[in-house]
C-alpha positions in Angstrom: 23.4 8.4 22.5 26.5 8.0 20.3 26.6 6.0 17.2 28.9 2.9 17.6 28.7 1.2 14.2 27.4 1.8 10.6 27.2 -1.3 8.3 25.6 -2.3 5.0 23.7 -5.4 4.3 22.3 -6.7 1.0 20.3 -9.8 0.0 19.0 -11.4 -3.1 15.5 -10.2 -4.0 15.0 -12.1 -7.2 15.5 -9.7 -10.1 17.3 -7.2 -8.0 18.9 -7.0 -4.5 17.6 -5.3 -1.4 20.1 -3.0 0.3 20.1 -1.9 4.0 21.9 0.3 6.4 22.2 -0.9 9.9 23.2 1.7 12.5 23.8 0.8 16.1 24.2 3.2 19.1 26.3 2.6 22.1 23.1 1.9 24.0 22.2 -0.9 21.6 19.5 0.8 19.7 19.4 -0.2 16.0 18.3 2.2 13.3 17.5 0.8 9.8 17.1 2.2 6.4 16.6 0.8 2.9 18.5 2.2 -0.1 19.0 1.1 -3.6 21.9 0.1 -5.7 20.2 -2.1 -8.3 18.3 0.7 -10.0 20.6 3.5 -8.5 24.2 4.0 -9.4 26.8 1.4 -8.5 29.1 2.2 -5.6 26.5 3.4 -3.0 27.4 0.7 -0.5 31.1 1.6 -0.7 30.3 5.3 -0.3 28.3 4.4 2.8 31.2 2.5 4.2 33.6 5.3 3.5 31.2 7.8 5.1 30.9 5.7 8.2 34.0 7.3 9.7 32.2 10.8 9.8 29.3 9.3 11.6 30.7 7.1 14.2 30.9 8.8 17.6 28.3 11.4 16.7 25.1 11.9 18.8 22.3 10.0 17.1 20.0 12.9 18.1 21.9 15.4 16.0 20.9 14.3 12.5 21.2 17.8 11.0 24.8 18.0 12.2 25.5 14.5 10.9 24.1 15.4 7.4 26.1 18.6 7.4 29.3 16.6 8.1 28.5 14.3 5.2 27.6 17.2 2.9 30.9 18.9 3.6 32.8 15.6 3.1 31.3 15.2 -0.3 30.9 18.8 -1.4 32.7 18.4 -4.7 30.2 15.7 -5.7 27.0 16.1 -3.8 24.7 14.2 -6.1 24.5 10.7 -7.4 26.5 8.1 -5.4 27.5 10.4 -2.5 23.9 11.9 -2.3 22.4 8.4 -2.1 24.8 7.3 0.6 24.2 10.4 2.7 20.4 9.9 2.4 20.7 6.2 3.3 22.7 7.2 6.5 20.4 10.0 7.3 17.4 7.6 7.2 19.0 5.1 9.6 19.9 7.9 12.0 16.2 9.1 12.0 15.1 5.5 12.8 17.5 5.2 15.6 16.7 8.5 17.0 13.0 7.8 16.9 13.4 4.3 18.6 15.6 6.0 21.3 12.8 8.5 22.1 10.0 5.8 21.7 8.4 7.7 18.9 7.3 7.1 15.4 9.5 8.7 12.8 6.7 11.0 11.6 7.0 12.7 15.1 10.4 13.8 14.2 9.1 15.5 11.0 6.6 17.7 12.9 4.0 15.1 13.4 1.5 13.5 11.1 -1.0 15.6 9.4 -3.0 12.6 8.2 -3.4 9.1 9.7 -3.3 7.4 6.2 -2.0 8.2 2.8 -3.6 7.4 -0.6 -1.5 5.0 -2.7 -1.5 4.0 -6.3 -0.7 0.6 -7.6 2.7 1.2 -9.4 3.9 -0.9 -12.4 0.3 -2.3 -12.7 0.6 -5.1 -15.3 4.0 -3.8 -16.2 5.9 -6.0 -13.8 4.0 -8.9 -15.1 5.4 -8.2 -18.6 9.0 -7.3 -17.7 9.4 -9.6 -14.8 7.1 -12.5 -15.8 9.2 -15.1 -13.8 8.6 -13.2 -10.5 5.0 -11.8 -10.7 1.8 -13.3 -12.1 -0.4 -13.8 -13.8 1.4 -13.2 -17.1 0.4 -10.3 -19.4 0.3 -11.5 -23.1 -2.5 -9.4 -24.6 -4.6 -6.2 -24.2 -7.3 -8.4 -22.5 -4.6 -9.0 -19.8 -4.2 -5.3 -19.4 -7.9 -4.9 -19.0 -8.0 -7.7 -16.5 -5.2 -5.9 -14.4 -7.2 -2.8 -14.4 -10.2 -4.7 -13.1 -8.1 -6.4 -10.5 -6.9 -3.1 -9.1 -10.5 -1.9 -8.9 -11.7 -5.1 -7.2 -8.9 -4.8 -4.6 -10.1 -1.4 -3.6 -7.4 0.8 -5.3 -8.5 4.2 -6.7 -5.4 4.8 -8.8 -2.9 2.8 -10.9 0.2 3.5 -12.9 1.9 1.7 -15.7 4.5 2.2 -18.4 4.5 1.8 -22.1 3.8 -1.8 -23.1 4.2 -3.0 -26.7 2.3 -5.9 -28.3 3.8 -6.2 -31.8 6.6 -8.3 -33.3 6.7 -11.1 -30.8 6.0 -11.3 -27.0 4.8 -8.1 -25.1 7.6 -6.0 -23.8 8.0 -2.8 -21.8 9.4 0.1 -23.8 12.4 1.6 -21.9 14.5 3.2 -24.7 15.6 5.8 -22.1 17.3 3.1 -20.2 18.7 1.4 -23.3 15.9 -1.3 -23.5 15.9 -1.4 -26.5 19.1 0.5 -27.4 17.5 3.3 -29.3 19.4 6.5 -28.3 17.6 8.8 -30.7 14.4 8.3 -28.6 12.1 9.0 -31.5 8.4 8.2 -31.2 6.7 6.7 -34.3 3.1 6.2 -35.1 3.1 2.5 -34.1 4.2 3.3 -30.6 1.6 6.0 -30.3 -1.2 3.6 -31.4 0.0 0.9 -29.0 0.2 3.2 -26.1 -3.3 4.5 -26.7 -4.6 0.9 -27.0 -3.0 0.1 -23.6 -4.5 3.0 -21.9 -7.9 2.3 -23.3 -7.7 -1.3 -22.1 -6.8 -0.2 -18.6 -9.8 2.2 -18.6 -12.1 -0.6 -19.9 -11.0 -2.8 -17.1 -10.7 -0.4 -14.2 -13.8 1.6 -14.9 -14.6 5.3 -15.1 -13.6 6.2 -11.4 -10.1 4.9 -11.5 -7.3 7.4 -11.7 -4.9 6.3 -14.3 -1.2 7.5 -14.3 1.3 7.1 -17.2 5.0 6.8 -16.7 7.1 7.7 -19.8 10.4 7.9 -17.9 13.3 9.1 -20.2 11.9 7.4 -23.2 11.5 10.4 -25.5 12.9 13.8 -26.1 10.7 17.0 -25.9 9.3 16.4 -29.5 8.4 12.9 -28.7 6.8 13.7 -25.4 4.6 16.3 -27.1 3.6 13.8 -29.8 2.5 11.3 -27.1 0.6 14.1 -25.3 -1.3 15.0 -28.5 -2.1 11.3 -29.2 -3.8 10.9 -25.8 -5.0 14.4 -25.2 -8.6 13.2 -25.0 -7.9 10.6 -22.3 -8.6 11.5 -18.7 -5.2 10.9 -17.0 -4.3 11.7 -13.4 -0.8 12.7 -14.7 1.8 12.0 -17.2 5.1 11.3 -15.5 8.3 11.9 -17.4 12.0 12.8 -17.0 13.6 15.7 -18.7 17.0 17.2 -17.7 16.1 20.7 -18.8 13.7 22.7 -16.7 12.7 25.0 -19.6 12.0 22.0 -21.8 9.9 20.5 -19.0 8.0 23.7 -18.6 7.4 23.8 -22.3 5.9 20.3 -22.2 3.8 21.2 -19.2 2.5 24.3 -21.0 1.3 22.0 -23.9 -0.2 19.3 -22.0 -3.9 18.9 -21.0 -2.8 16.4 -18.2 -0.9 17.4 -15.2 2.9 16.7 -15.5 4.9 15.0 -12.7 8.7 14.7 -12.7 12.0 14.9 -10.8 12.3 11.5 -9.2 16.0 11.2 -10.1 16.9 14.6 -8.8 19.1 14.7 -5.6 19.4 17.7 -3.3 17.4 20.8 -2.8 19.7 22.9 -4.9 19.0 20.8 -8.0 15.2 21.0 -7.4 15.1 24.8 -7.3 15.6 25.5 -11.1 12.6 23.3 -11.8 10.5 25.1 -9.2 11.5 28.4 -10.4 10.7 27.6 -14.0 7.2 26.1 -12.9 8.3 23.0 -14.8 5.9 20.5 -12.9 2.5 20.1 -11.5 3.7 17.4 -9.1 7.3 17.1 -7.8 8.2 13.4 -7.4 10.7 13.2 -4.6 12.8 10.1 -3.8 13.1 10.2 0.0 15.1 7.0 -0.1 17.8 8.7 -2.2 17.6 12.2 -0.7 17.0 11.3 2.9 13.6 11.9 4.6 14.7 15.0 6.6 16.2 16.5 3.4 13.0 15.6 1.5 11.0 17.6 4.0 13.0 20.6 3.0 12.4 19.9 -0.7 8.8 19.5 -0.1 8.6 22.8 1.8 10.3 24.5 -1.2 7.8 22.9 -3.5 5.0 24.2 -1.3 6.3 27.7 -1.6 5.9 27.5 -5.4 2.4 25.9 -5.0 3.5 22.6 -6.1 2.4 19.3 -4.6 4.8 16.3 -4.1 4.5 12.6 -4.5 7.2 10.1 -3.1 9.0 7.9 -5.5 8.9 4.3 -4.1 9.3 1.1 -5.9 11.5 -0.7 -3.3 10.9 -3.0 -0.4 8.5 -2.7 2.6 10.9 -0.7 4.7 11.3 2.0 2.0 7.5 2.1 1.7 7.2 2.9 5.4 10.0 5.5 5.2 8.0 7.2 2.4 4.8 6.8 4.3 6.1 8.8 7.3 7.4 11.4 5.0 4.0 11.6 3.2 2.0 11.7 6.4 3.9 14.8 7.6 4.1 17.0 4.5 1.1 19.4 3.9 1.4 19.3 0.0 0.9 15.7 -0.6 -0.6 14.4 -3.8 -0.4 10.6 -3.6 2.1 7.8 -2.8 3.7 5.2 -5.1 3.7 1.5 -4.0 4.2 -1.8 -5.7 1.4 -4.2 -5.0 2.8 -7.2 -6.9 5.3 -8.8 -4.5 7.3 -11.9 -4.0 7.0 -14.4 -1.1 10.5 -13.4 0.1 9.1 -10.0 1.3 7.4 -11.9 4.0 10.8 -13.3 5.1 13.0 -10.2 4.8 10.7 -7.8 6.6 9.0 -8.0 10.0 5.6 -7.1 8.5 4.0 -5.6 5.4 2.3 -2.2 5.1 -1.4 -2.2 5.9 -3.4 -0.9 3.1 -7.2 -0.5 3.4 -9.4 0.8 0.5 -6.5 2.2 -1.4 -4.9 4.0 1.6 -1.8 3.0 3.7 -2.5 3.2 7.3 0.2 4.9 9.4 1.5 3.0 12.6 2.5 4.7 15.8 5.1 2.2 16.7 8.6 3.6 17.3 10.8 4.2 14.3 9.7 3.4 10.8 7.3 0.7 11.9 8.9 -2.1 9.9 12.3 -3.6 10.3 14.4 -5.9 8.1 15.0 -9.4 9.5 18.8 -9.7 9.6 18.9 -13.5 9.7 16.8 -13.7 6.6 19.0 -11.1 4.8 22.1 -13.0 5.7 20.6 -16.3 4.5 20.0 -14.8 1.0 23.4 -13.7 -0.3 23.2 -10.8 -2.7 23.7 -11.4 -6.4 26.6 -9.8 -8.2 25.1 -6.8 -9.9 27.7 -7.0 -12.7 26.5 -10.5 -13.7 22.9 -9.5 -13.3 23.5 -6.6 -15.8 25.1 -9.0 -18.3 22.2 -11.5 -18.0 19.5 -8.8 -18.3 21.3 -7.4 -21.3 21.1 -10.8 -23.0 17.4 -10.7 -22.8 17.0 -7.4 -24.6 
């Protein structure tokens, strides 16, 4: 059951690329994983290619040994690019191992605790503002926000999440100052932003109705003071959680202590060691774990540590269908699951690049028992859609800001 080859593939997915690892054993079993280099740091594909030499010839059944070899090889830089590369390889190994054994991947994780996992509609309305060329109908007013909330309810979802959408001084735009969109490094939060955010959340509530769980994602878009001002402004609104990113565990704990809403965070953290200070500081109500970045097996360890601190987890997932299934198997096997993120607005190309789509019924993703992750990429379709140059994309995106 030795690993013969490890290669990376990428294809154009509209406003980003999709990235995959294809791992083949000497017996001809192919294990797949999806990873990210459009949103994640550049160089992940190169790191995977460099790490392949540590993997080829290893027993596909020994995924803990394989990860240990990769960790040792990257010990001086265990996060960021190296961490994502190791996670991507680990996830492909898990798929190949499960297929070799004729088992679904959740069986390797201890078996599923639940047959289906609750999902929330992520980037609801937000993609239709930020990526109007790819998703529709367009969002141009608060009435469109209300309509998006109603659409989520009518399609059977019980939870939705969006970011900060502004409707002043021209066309609507997503507020992403933490990512340089706009370039506003001071990250201050003024009254106009507060008022617009409140209006957005009220429009979602009007459309979605009283029973919809509404989640707000603030990303890195403020400092501690600004996050607290937002929390005060919307303290009376019934939110499922406020999601935000803060690099300081004590600061995040301070925000949590002053919030009437649950706080979720940590989606950009890589490796159990980096999660621990946040758990020890009781910084979050829900730990958001990116199993695509960390690797599903390593994410199980992170989830177990969170459970020891009485913290639930939620997968970070805004990628393609394969990544959704990787997260679904992870979510099915952990005891301390809160909810699973998924993007419902899709492009037609997803029907070409993946063998099938996740099955969602009444706001729940149904777990398959087919071997591996349950969905594979379509290699011919990937090769027929050459990936875009990420550098050109960054320049083009920047010209729109």
